[in-house]
N, C-alpha and C positions, 0 to 999 in steps of 0.2 A: 090683378094676379098675373098679368101677362109678363111683366118684367121679372117678378119673383120666379116664375117658372123658367124663364129664359136664363136667369142667373144660375139656377140649379143645374140646368142642362149644360151651360158653359163651364161651370165648375167641374162637372162630371167629365166633360171632354178634356179639360185641362189636365186632370189627373190621369186620364187614359193616355194622353199624348206624352206626359212625363214618363209613364211606365212603358209605353210601347213604341212611341215615336212614329206613329202611323200617319203617313202623308195625307191619306184620304180624310182622316178625322180632322187634321189641321185645316184642310180646305173647307170642311163642313162647319167647323167652329168659326172660321172667318166669315162665312155667310151669316151665321147667327149673330155675330158681332155687328155686321153691317145692318142687319134687320133691326137689332136693338138700338143702334145709333140713330137710324132714321125715325123710329118710333119716338125716341127721346127728344130729338132735335127739330121736329116739325115746327116751322114758324107759326103755323096757325094754331096748333094745339098739341102739346105733348100729353101722353097718357097720365092719368091721375097719380099712379104709383110713383112715377119719376118726379112729379111736381111735389108730392108729399115728402119724398126722400130728400129732395133739394132743400125744401123748407127746413126739415129737421137737421140737415147737415149744417146749415147756417146757424140754427139755434144752438147746436153744440159748439160751433166756432165761437160765438159771442159769449158763451158761458165759460168755455174751457181753454180757448186759444185766443184770448183777446189782447195779447201783447205781442209786439214784434216790429219789424221794420216798416216804416211809413204809417204807423199808428200813433196815437197820442202818447203811448209809452216811449216812443222814439223821440228823445228831446230835440234833436235837430229838426225833425219833421214838425213837431209841435210849435217850435219857434218860427218856422217858415211857412206854415200851412196857409196863412192869409195871403202872403206874397205869392205863393204857388198858384192860388186860385185866381187872383186878379192879373198877375203878370204872365204866367205860363199857360194856364188852362183856358180861362175865359177871355183873357186879353182885353179887359175893360179897366179903365182907370179906377184906382182905389176909391176915389171920392164918390163914384157912382153908387156904391153899395150902401152907404149910410142911410138908414131909414127905409130901405127897400124891403119888400116882402118876398121871401124866398121859400119855395117848397123843395125840401130835400127828400126826394122820392127814392126811398131805399137807403135810409140813413146809416145802417150798420151800427157801429158803436160810437158814432158822432164825430169822427175826425173832421169831416167837411163842415158840418154844422158849427163846430168849434171855430173854424176859420172864418165862416160867414159872420158869426156873432162877434168875433174880434173886429171885423170890419164895420160893425154897427148895424147889421141887417136883422130884421125880424125873421124868426125861424118857425116854419111848420115842418116838423119831422115825421116821416111816415116809414114804417117798416112792417114786413110780414110777421116778424117775431117780436113778442113783448119784451124779451130779454134785451134786444137791441135798443128798443125805445127806452128802457130803464137806463142803459149805459149812456145813451145820448142825453137823457135828462140830467144825469150826473155830470156829464162832460161840460154842459153849458149853463149849469145852475147859477154861476156867479156873474154872468153877463146881464146887464140891465137892458135887455131887449125883450120884445114880445115873443112868447114861445107857446107853441101848441104841439101836441103829440098824439099820433093816431096809429093804431095797429090795423094794417090792411095789406093784402096783396095788391100789386099794381093793377091787375085786371079788374079790380072791384073798387078802385079809388073813389070814383064819383058817387058811389053808394055809401061811403063811410065818412069821408071828410066833408065839412060844409063847403058847398061849391062857391068859390070865389076865384078871381083871376090874380095871378102873381106876376111880379116884375121879372122874376127869374125862376124857372123850373129846372132843377139840377138833378140829374140821374146818372150817377157815376158807378159803372160796373155792376149794374143790376138787371137791366132789361134782357140781357142775353141768358140770364138764369130763370126768367119768368116762364110760367106754363104756356102762355100764348103771347108771343112776341108782338104780333101785329095789334092785338087788342090792348096789350099793356102800353104800347107806344101811343096808341090813339087816346087812351085814358090820360096819360101823362100830359099830352099836348093840349088837352081840353083846358088845362089850368093856366096856360100862358096868355097873359093879357095882350091886347092889341098894343103894339109898341114894346112888348117884352121880349125876353130871351129864353130860348131852350138850349140847355147844354147837356150832352150825353157822352159818356165814354162806353165803348163797346169793344169786344174782342173782334179783331179784324181778320178776315179770311186771308189777307196777305201775309199774316204772321205764321200761318201754318197751312200746308196743303191738305186737301181732304184725306189723303192717305196717311200723312203724318198725324193728323187730328184723330183718325181712326185708331192709330197705334196708341195714342195717349188715352183714348176712350177705353181701350182694352185694359190698360193699367188702372183706369178709374173703376172699371167693373171688378177687377181683382181686389182693389182696395176695399170695395164694398162687400166682398165676400169674407173679409177678415172678421173674426168674431169679437175679439176684445178691443177696448179702446187703446190698450197698451200696444197691441199688434199694429193698429192703425198709426199710432204715434211713431213707432219704430220704422214703419214704412216711409212716412214723411221725413223722418230724420235722416234716413238713408238717402232719399232723393235730395235732401238739403245738404248732403255730405257733412253732416254733423253740425251745421250752422242753425242753432235753435231760433235765431232771430227771423228766419224766413219760413218757419213751420206754418205760420198763419197764412202766408202768401200761397204756399204750396197746397195747403188744405183747400183753398178755393179751386185749385186745378183738379185735384183728385177726389174730393169728397162729394160735391154735388153732381148728380148724373146729367143735369141740363147745363151744358156749357157751349152755347152756340157761337159760331163765328159768322160775321156779317160782311157783306160787300158794301162799300161806300155808295156806289151808284144806286143800290137798292134802297138804302136809307135816305139818300138825297132825293130820289124820285118820290118816295113816300111823303117826305116833308114838303116838297114842292106842291104836291097834290093838296096838302093841308094848308096851303097859302103862306108858307114860310119863305123868307127871302135870305139871300146872302148865306147860304148853307156851306160852311167852310170847315176844313180840318185845321184847327188852330195849331196843333203840334204835328210836325212832319214825322210820321212813324207808321209802321205797318198796322198798329192798332188804330182804332177810330176815336179821335177826340173831335167832337162835332159841335159847333156853335151855329145856331140858326136864329134869325131875328124875325119877329112878327110885325112887319112894316116899320116905317121910320128909319130905314137903313141909312139913308144919307145923313140924317141927323146924328145917328150914332157915330158914323165915321168922322163927322165934323167935330163932335164934342168928346167922344169917349173911347173909341177903339184905339188900342195900343198896337204898335208894330209887332209882327211875329217874333217870338224869341227863337234864337237859333240853338241847336244842340251845343253842349250837353244840357239835357233837361233835368228835372228834379229826381227822376227815377233812374235806376241803372238800366243797362241794356239787356239784362236777362229778361226774356219775354214774360216769364211768370211772375216777376216781381211787381208787375203792374196790377195784379189781381187784388 
């Protein structure tokens, strides 16, 4: 109830400010926003209400806003997703993927699972929302590879899916939305085999200062005080300047309350402690594209590692398009 009550108080103050423009109230509401931001974005554990709200936001997204730029409805992306994965993101030779077992941890509606299946890999797809799993199942149904599907939050992964080690654990744009970042990352890396790869994409702190991030968070709170879905859609459409193709991307920015930004050094030290080697940023960007190898690093560089691709990358440079 903490967040719900804070949202009510904030909305009340917003209305008062609009009516009276009282500086003192503006200062007070900024303090409330900061408190709510900290409660929501704790690395150890955000409060339950924000976690439930974030889960529901993505459930709505995969039901109602499942088309857009850089999804499988985008024909250019669909034709290039396999190449994007091996050449730009993970930077491992195409031949490595055939027959490999891959855990897509937080699969969304299956755009990355589709690319891996194209490359001939076996897929275990996991997501917190059943609607996402249904979409992924449909996306890869025609590929003759092994497929498994599970519904689970990342924090609880090892209690839901059969425990086995994978050649690649892939988690793109998910961990920064989880209730407990540290616990979720620990769960995800349990499934990387010795000699396997972990690949994660995270929102980077370099992309946005704390103050800028707080301003976006205020907009996020306002979005979540809107009553109807039409009001929310109109909000996103305005942010998109009328471009309906990026409504999906902007929904990721404004709908889920949990949107953490991470420092590379924090993540790198976390992975080093868990005995990963060669923890590198594959794409030079303010966001975090991280590949880490669980031993056999020299063998990878001798046989499989591709040189870094230089900009321009597959995504545009609008920071929210990556979401």
